[in-house]
GUPABA-81643 format. One record per residue: residue in three letters; y negated, z negated, x of N, C-alpha, C in turn. Coordinates in steps of 0.02 Angstrom, whole numbers. Each point is the difference from the previous one (the first is absolute). Layout:
GUPABA-81643
r, nc2, nc3, nc1, cac2, cac3, cac1, cc2, cc3, cc1
ala, Y, Z, X, Y, Z, X, Y, Z, X
...
//
This chain:
GUPABA-81643
r, nc2, nc3, nc1, cac2, cac3, cac1, cc2, cc3, cc1
met, -3678, -3240, 5727, -34, -65, -3, -3, -24, -72
glu, 13, -64, -9, -1, -28, -68, -71, -2, -27
gln, -8, 25, -61, -66, 2, -31, -19, -70, -25
pro, -64, -20, 10, -21, -66, -25, 2, -2, -75
ser, 17, -58, -27, 2, -8, -73, -70, -2, -27
lys, -8, 17, -64, -66, 4, -30, -35, -68, -1
asp, 38, -53, -12, -33, -65, -4, -9, -32, 68
asp, 16, 37, 55, -10, -24, 68, -69, 20, 26
phe, -36, 43, -36, -65, 27, 22, -52, -55, 0
val, -37, -5, 55, -54, -50, 7, -68, 30, -13
gly, -15, 58, 31, -65, 31, -11, -16, 52, 52
arg, -59, 30, -8, -24, 51, 47, -49, -32, 49
his, 8, 19, 64, -45, -24, 52, -29, 61, 35
leu, -65, 11, -7, -35, 55, 32, -37, -25, 61
ile, 16, 28, 59, -30, -21, 63, -38, 59, 29
val, -62, -11, 20, -43, 54, 24, -34, -19, 66
asp, 6, 42, 50, -39, -4, 62, -49, 58, -2
ala, -65, -16, 0, -52, 51, -10, -44, 7, 61
ser, -13, 62, 19, -51, 14, 51, -59, 33, -34
thr, -60, -18, 21, -61, 27, -30, -41, 34, 54
tyr, -43, 47, -21, -42, 33, 50, -70, -28, 3
thr, -15, -52, -41, -62, -38, 7, 16, -74, -14
arg, -49, -43, 13, 9, -71, -14, -24, -19, -70
arg, -18, 49, -41, -28, -15, -65, 45, -47, -40
asn, -31, -54, -22, 31, -50, -45, 55, -43, 34
leu, 15, 13, 63, 52, -40, 32, -24, -71, 14
thr, -66, -11, 0, -27, -67, 12, -33, -29, -62
ser, 9, 33, -56, -34, -20, -62, 45, -44, -43
thr, -17, -64, -6, 39, -44, -44, -10, 19, -73
asp, -59, 25, -18, -12, 21, -69, 45, 58, -20
thr, 10, 48, 47, 43, 58, -14, 72, -22, -10
ile, 24, -45, 43, 69, -23, -6, 10, -38, -65
phe, -48, -40, -19, 4, -37, -63, 4, 49, -59
ala, -44, 51, 1, 1, 50, -55, 65, 39, 0
leu, 28, 15, 59, 63, 35, 5, 56, -38, -35
phe, 4, -66, 13, 54, -40, -30, -9, -7, -75
glu, -62, -6, -23, -11, -3, -72, 22, 65, -34
ala, -14, 57, 32, 21, 64, -28, 76, 7, 3
leu, 32, -24, 54, 73, 3, 4, 32, -40, -56
thr, -26, -59, -13, 29, -43, -52, -5, 35, -68
arg, -56, 33, -14, -8, 36, -63, 45, 62, -4
asn, -3, 41, 52, 34, 64, -2, 76, -6, 4
leu, 25, -52, 34, 72, -10, 4, 25, -46, -56
asp, -47, -23, -43, 17, -41, -58, 35, -65, 22
met, -29, -33, 50, 28, -63, 24, -39, -59, -30
thr, 28, -59, 8, -29, -61, -28, -28, -42, 58
ala, -67, -5, 4, -32, -37, 55, 9, -75, -11
val, 26, -34, 51, 5, -73, -2, -66, -32, 20
leu, -33, 30, 50, -65, -23, 24, -43, 62, 14
pro, -66, -8, 4, -41, 56, 24, 21, 18, 71
pro, -12, 62, 22, 19, 20, 68, -31, -47, 52
ile, 38, -15, 52, -22, -42, 54, -15, 45, 60
val, -63, 1, 22, -21, 46, 53, -42, -38, 51
cys, 13, 12, 63, -40, -31, 53, -7, 49, 57
arg, -53, -9, 39, -11, 41, 59, 12, -41, 62
tyr, 38, 28, 46, 17, -36, 62, -63, -3, 44
pro, -13, -56, 36, 39, -62, 0, -20, -45, -59
phe, 48, -16, -41, -15, -39, -60, -17, -72, 16
ala, 14, -24, 61, -10, -70, 17, -72, -16, 20
asn, -46, 48, -4, -69, -13, 21, -30, -60, -36
asp, 9, -3, -66, -30, -54, -39, 29, -68, 20
glu, 65, -2, 12, 31, -63, 20, -26, -23, 68
ile, -7, 47, 47, -25, -18, 67, -73, -23, -4
ala, -40, 34, -42, -70, -20, -8, -5, -70, -29
thr, 43, -15, -49, 0, -67, -29, 19, -53, 51
phe, 49, 17, 43, 20, -47, 53, -59, -13, 48
cys, -37, 53, 18, -58, -9, 44, -53, -43, -33
asp, -10, 9, -64, -49, -42, -37, 20, -74, 4
asp, 64, -14, -11, 24, -69, 1, -9, -31, 69
val, 15, 39, 53, -8, -26, 68, -73, -16, 14
glu, -45, 45, -20, -71, -11, 14, -28, -59, -39
val, 22, -10, -61, -23, -57, -39, 22, -65, 33
glu, 62, -2, 22, 26, -60, 33, -37, -13, 66
leu, -13, 52, 39, -35, -8, 63, -72, -22, -11
glu, -32, 26, -51, -69, -20, -14, -4, -74, -19
ala, 48, -23, -41, 1, -71, -19, 11, -44, 61
lys, 46, 21, 44, 14, -38, 60, -61, 0, 47
ala, -35, 57, 4, -59, 4, 44, -54, -47, -24
lys, -10, -5, -66, -51, -46, -27, 19, -72, 15
glu, 64, -16, -5, 22, -68, 14, -11, -19, 73
leu, 17, 47, 45, -11, -13, 72, -74, -2, 17
ala, -40, 42, -32, -72, 2, 14, -32, -65, -21
ala, 22, -28, -56, -27, -64, -24, 16, -56, 49
ala, 61, 2, 27, 20, -52, 47, -36, 8, 67
ala, -8, 62, 23, -31, 13, 65, -75, 6, -4
lys, -25, 5, -62, -72, 8, -12, -29, 61, 35
lys, 42, 53, 1, -23, 65, 26, 47, 54, -29
pro, -26, 61, -5, 41, 54, -30, 64, 12, 40
val, 54, 16, -37, 65, 16, 30, 23, 67, -27
asp, 19, 45, 44, 24, 67, -21, 76, 2, 6
leu, 33, 7, -58, 73, 5, -1, 24, 69, -24
ser, -45, 48, -1, 21, 67, -22, 51, 29, 48
leu, 46, 40, -28, 54, 29, 40, -9, 75, 8
ala, 5, 23, 62, -6, 72, 13, 54, 40, -36
pro, 64, -24, -3, 51, 39, -36, -17, 12, -73
val, -31, -49, -33, -19, 8, -70, -53, 54, -6
arg, -48, 0, 45, -52, 51, -2, 29, 70, 12
leu, 46, 5, 47, 31, 64, 14, 42, 24, -60
met, 35, -46, -32, 40, 19, -58, -44, 25, -57
arg, -57, -31, -11, -46, 22, -53, -27, 70, 16
glu, -15, 13, 62, -25, 66, 19, 55, 53, -9
phe, 61, -19, 16, 57, 46, -9, 10, 16, -74
leu, -3, -51, -42, 9, 10, -72, -56, 43, -29
arg, -61, -9, 25, -56, 39, -24, 10, 74, 16
lys, 25, 15, 60, 13, 69, 18, 57, 30, -41
arg, 52, -39, -11, 58, 25, -38, -18, 16, -72
gln, -47, -39, -28, -21, 13, -69, -35, 67, -6
met, -29, 24, 55, -36, 63, -2, 46, 59, 14
glu, 61, -13, 21, 47, 53, 15, 42, 18, -61
glu, 24, 62, -3, 47, 19, -51, 70, -9, 27
ser, 46, -17, -44, 69, -12, 22, 47, 15, -58
gly, 64, -2, 14, 51, 18, -49, 3, -48, -58
val, 32, 23, -54, 5, -38, -62, 73, -10, -19
thr, 15, -59, -26, 66, -15, -28, -9, -17, -74
gly, 43, 28, -41, -4, -14, -72, 69, -3, -31
val, 6, -39, -53, 63, -4, -36, -15, -10, -74
ser, 40, 33, -41, -3, -9, -73, 67, -27, -22
ile, -1, -59, -31, 62, -33, -21, 12, 16, -73
trp, 57, 31, -14, 19, 19, -68, 57, -43, -23
ala, 5, -7, -66, 59, -33, -28, 63, 40, 19
glu, -8, 67, 8, 56, 43, 17, 14, 1, 75
ser, -47, -19, 42, 7, -8, 72, -68, 3, 34
his, -15, 53, 41, -63, -2, 37, -18, 70, 27
ala, -63, 5, 23, -23, 55, 42, -41, -30, 56
ala, 1, 31, 59, -36, -27, 57, -26, 57, 43
ile, -55, -13, 36, -29, 49, 46, -28, -36, 61
his, 4, 33, 57, -29, -25, 62, -33, 60, 34
thr, -63, -6, 19, -36, 56, 31, -18, -15, 72
trp, 3, 51, 42, -22, -3, 69, -53, 54, 9
asp, -64, -19, -7, -53, 50, 1, -7, 32, 69
glu, 15, -38, 53, -7, 27, 68, 51, 55, 14
asp, 55, 0, -38, 53, 50, 9, 2, 51, -57
asn, -47, -4, -47, 1, 44, -59, 70, 0, -33
tyr, 22, -61, -17, 68, -8, -25, 2, -57, -51
tyr, 43, 8, -51, 15, -57, -44, 72, 2, -22
ala, 27, -59, -14, 69, -7, -25, -3, -27, -71
phe, 39, 30, -43, 0, -19, -71, 72, -4, -25
asp, 11, -46, -46, 65, 0, -34, -8, -29, -70
ala, 43, 23, -45, 1, -25, -69, 73, -6, -20
phe, 18, -58, -25, 69, -13, -22, -2, -28, -71
ser, 44, 23, -43, 1, -24, -68, 69, 8, -30
cys, 21, -50, -39, 63, 6, -37, -11, 43, -62
arg, -63, 13, -19, -15, 49, -51, -14, 66, 36
asp, 38, 52, -15, -8, 63, 36, -69, 30, -15
phe, -25, 40, 48, -65, 32, -8, 3, 69, 32
leu, -49, 41, -16, -4, 67, 29, -35, -3, 67
pro, 32, 23, 55, -33, -2, 65, -68, 36, 1
lys, -6, 55, -38, -63, 38, 2, -58, -41, -27
asp, 13, -48, -45, -54, -42, -26, -30, -43, 55
ala, 42, -23, 47, -25, -39, 57, -30, 45, 54
leu, 34, 56, 15, -23, 45, 53, -68, 30, -16
arg, -11, 17, -63, -64, 30, -19, -58, -48, 15
leu, 10, -64, -12, -52, -50, 15, -11, -8, 75
leu, 54, 1, 39, -7, -5, 73, -38, 59, 28
leu, 13, 59, -27, -34, 60, 23, -73, 1, -20
thr, -16, -30, -57, -68, 1, -25, -45, -50, 36
his, 27, -58, 18, -41, -53, 28, -12, 7, 75
phe, 40, 42, 34, -8, 7, 73, 1, 75, 18
asp, -26, 15, 60, 1, 69, 25, 66, 11, 37
val, 51, 14, -39, 68, 1, 27, 15, 65, 37
glu, 29, -7, 58, 26, 57, 38, 73, 11, -16
thr, 40, -55, 3, 71, 4, -16, 23, -66, -30
leu, 41, 5, -52, 36, -58, -26, 74, 9, 17
asn, 28, -44, 40, 71, 0, 14, 33, -51, -47
cys, 41, 24, -46, 23, -41, -55, 76, -11, 2
val, 20, -60, -18, 71, -17, -8, 9, -27, -71
asn, 46, 29, -37, 17, -25, -67, 67, -34, 4
leu, 2, -63, -21, 61, -39, 0, 19, -18, -71
phe, 61, 15, -20, 28, -30, -60, 44, -58, 24
arg, -20, -61, -18, 33, -60, 26, 49, -28, -51
phe, 56, -25, 26, 53, -27, -42, 20, -69, 26
gln, 29, -39, -45, 18, -69, 19, 57, -1, 50
arg, 51, 40, -11, 60, -3, 42, 20, 67, 29
ser, -41, 50, -10, 15, 67, 24, -50, 22, 52
ile, 18, 50, 40, -44, 26, 51, -60, 35, -33
pro, -61, -12, 25, -58, 34, -30, 6, 76, 5
arg, -28, 34, -48, -5, 73, 1, -68, 17, 28
val, -1, 36, 56, -62, 13, 36, -16, 74, -1
ser, -64, 17, -10, -24, 69, 6, -68, -2, 35
asn, -15, 55, 35, -62, 4, 39, -38, 64, -18
phe, -65, -4, 1, -42, 58, -10, -69, -13, 28
gln, -41, 52, 5, -68, -5, 25, -48, 30, -51
val, -63, -23, 4, -54, 29, -39, -57, 14, 49
asn, -27, 62, -1, -53, 17, 47, -69, -4, -33
ala, -51, 20, 37, -69, -6, -24, -14, 45, -59
lys, 41, 51, -10, -7, 45, -58, 38, -25, -61
trp, 28, -60, 5, 41, -30, -53, 66, 37, -9
glu, 21, 38, 51, 64, 34, -3, 56, -48, 22
val, 57, 5, -34, 57, -42, 16, 49, 39, 44
leu, 20, -30, 55, 45, 33, 47, 65, -39, 6
val, 55, 36, -1, 66, -29, 12, 31, 39, 57
asp, 18, -35, 54, 28, 32, 60, -47, 54, 26
gly, -67, -14, -3, -49, 46, 26, -15, 59, -44
arg, 30, 4, -59, -10, 57, -45, -38, -23, -62
val, -52, 38, -19, -40, -16, -59, 41, 15, -62
val, 6, -50, -44, 39, 8, -61, -43, -3, -63
gly, -66, -10, 9, -45, -4, -56, -57, -47, 16
asp, -42, -14, -50, -54, -48, 10, 16, -65, -38
val, -41, -51, 13, 14, -66, -28, 4, 1, -76
asp, -43, 38, -32, -3, -1, -73, 54, 41, -34
ser, 28, 50, 35, 48, 44, -33, 71, -8, 24
val, 10, -29, 59, 68, -5, 27, 43, -48, -40
asn, 64, 14, -2, 48, -42, -35, 27, -52, 49
phe, -28, -60, -2, 23, -52, 47, 71, -22, -16
gly, 23, 13, -60, 70, -15, -16, 48, 41, 43
glu, -20, 62, 17, 42, 41, 43, -5, -22, 73
ile, -58, -26, 20, -9, -21, 69, 32, -68, 12
cys, -15, -48, -44, 20, -70, 10, 64, -18, -37
gly, 21, 43, -47, 54, -19, -43, -27, -38, -60
val, 44, -20, -43, -19, -33, -62, 28, -71, 0
ala, -42, -48, -20, 23, -69, -5, 55, -5, -52
pro, 53, -39, 14, 54, -7, -49, -27, -25, -67
pro, 16, 36, -55, -26, -22, -65, 38, -60, -25
pro, -30, -40, -43, 36, -56, -31, 52, 26, -49
glu, 49, -40, -14, 51, 19, -49, -32, 0, -69
pro, 5, 56, -37, -35, 5, -64, 19, -55, -49
glu, 64, -18, -1, 20, -49, -51, -25, -70, 15
ala, -27, -11, 63, -22, -67, 17, -72, -13, -16
arg, -38, 52, -20, -71, -9, -12, -12, -44, -61
gly, -44, -48, 7, -20, -42, -56, 52, -48, -22
glu, 57, -4, 35, 53, -45, -21, -12, -69, 27
thr, 34, -48, -27, -6, -69, 22, 68, -22, 26
asp, -2, -32, 58, 62, -25, 28, 27, -56, -43
val, 60, 9, -24, 28, -49, -47, 9, -67, 32
ala, 19, 0, 65, 14, -63, 33, -62, -42, 10
ser, -56, 34, 20, -60, -38, 17, -54, 5, -53
gly, 3, 51, -44, -52, 10, -49, -62, 30, 30
thr, 4, 26, 61, -58, 28, 35, -4, 75, -12
pro, -59, 27, -19, -5, 73, -9, 16, 36, 65
asp, 34, 56, -7, 21, 39, 58, -57, 46, 22
leu, -56, -29, 23, -60, 39, 15, 8, 40, 64
leu, 43, -25, 46, 5, 33, 64, 30, 69, -5
arg, 33, 14, -56, 29, 66, -8, -46, 48, -36
ala, -56, -24, -24, -45, 44, -38, -32, 50, 47
pro, -10, 63, -22, -32, 49, 43, -74, -14, 8
ala, -29, 27, 52, -72, -8, 11, -38, 31, -58
pro, -56, -31, -21, -38, 28, -56, -25, 69, 16
gly, -2, 43, -51, -29, 66, 9, 47, 53, 22
arg, 66, -14, 6, 47, 52, 18, 68, -16, -29
ser, 42, 50, -6, 66, -11, -27, 44, -30, 53
ala, 58, -25, -21, 44, -33, 47, 25, 48, 53
ala, 9, 63, -18, 29, 48, 47, -53, 39, 37
ala, -64, -15, -11, -53, 40, 30, -8, -17, 73
gly, -13, 51, 40, -14, -10, 71, -74, 7, 12
asp, -18, 4, 65, -71, 6, 17, -28, 67, -21
gly, 43, 51, -8, -25, 65, -19, -5, 9, -75
ala, 22, -50, -37, -2, 6, -73, -71, -4, -25
gln, -10, 28, -61, -67, -1, -28, -19, -71, -18
glu, -61, -20, 20, -24, -67, -15, -19, -5, -73
thr, 10, -57, -30, -18, -12, -69, -49, -57, -4
arg, -36, -4, -56, -49, -53, -9, 35, -67, -4
arg, -24, -48, 39, 31, -66, 0, -28, -42, -57
ser, 41, -37, -31, -22, -42, -55, 31, -69, 7
val, -29, -48, -35, 25, -68, 2, 67, -3, -35
pro, 54, -25, 32, 65, -2, -33, -2, -44, -62
val, 36, 21, -51, 3, -37, -63, 65, -39, -2
ala, -7, -64, -14, 59, -43, -2, 45, 21, -59
arg, 65, 6, 15, 48, 18, -52, 55, -52, -3
ala, 29, -5, -58, 54, -48, -9, 58, 20, 45
pro, 33, -47, 33, 56, 17, 44, 58, 30, -39
lys, 32, 49, 33, 59, 30, -31, 61, -44, 10
arg, 43, 1, -48, 62, -39, 7, 49, 40, 41
arg, 34, -34, 43, 50, 33, 41, 66, 6, -39
ala, 37, 50, 20, 66, 6, -29, 42, -59, 19
pro, 40, -27, -45, 38, -62, 13, 45, 6, 62
glu, 26, 61, 11, 48, 6, 55, -33, 5, 69
arg, -67, 9, 1, -34, 7, 64, -18, -69, 28
pro, 24, -16, 60, -16, -66, 28, -72, -5, 20
pro, -29, -59, -1, -70, -9, 20, -9, 15, 74
leu, -61, 21, 18, -15, 14, 70, -1, -64, 40
ala, 37, -1, 55, -1, -59, 44, -54, 11, 51
arg, -59, -27, -14, -57, 10, 44, -30, -67, 20
pro, -6, -13, 65, -32, -64, 21, -72, -1, -20
ala, -26, -61, -9, -69, -8, -23, -50, 29, 49
ser, 14, -4, 65, -48, 24, 51, 23, 68, 28
arg, 12, 47, -46, 27, 64, 21, -49, 39, 44
arg, -60, 6, -21, -50, 37, 39, -68, -25, -17
arg, -47, 16, 43, -69, -20, -13, -26, 40, -59
pro, -52, -24, -36, -24, 35, -60, -25, 70, 16
//
């Protein structure tokens, strides 16, 4: 099979189906909000907006507002008819009363939560089903990240029984590279039903493979044709270009702007469309 080219790499997509042995935090919007804030920090992503979190059914407020509008209009009409008839007129609607009672009961119930964190690099999302002790999570980014940084947070915020995980390395024109593994309640990582280590010590580079590194000579260079910095080839902060998930993590620092290197005269400029990939 033809190997994907280095500049064809789009990013890592981590997909998780989780079963829990309790409903703890599955209905908590505060917990989901805190989870996304921690993800943004730990994965070193750039938040476009604060996390967006709602509890199903999210349309309660809209329906309540609609009922208010209907009742205001009916009350005004009732006063108009009462003035003309010179006696009280009742225009209240039984469906509106029933809907208000339904909404009141639903507000007292617990239900699943949906949340999304929008990053400049892409996104993370979660959907919980408290009645089934289940949640679905995914995180996608064109800036590579360590799966264990996300998995550790998922294990901490919920009473996890099993995490069924899919790691995707996505490419623009090549077939995705897919790997599967599980994490149990003891934080042990299983591949094909066999324990290979725990979340903190296992080498995810051996399990998931390593994201294609950028070409070393392209880092910090400027495209001669467009004058645009070649940022898409820069490695993720805090690790070397050839480092995988099992590599030792380093302290992340703010990148320092450097003067662009001049290309060798004989090397042609990179032919790259302006809309090559999302940031």
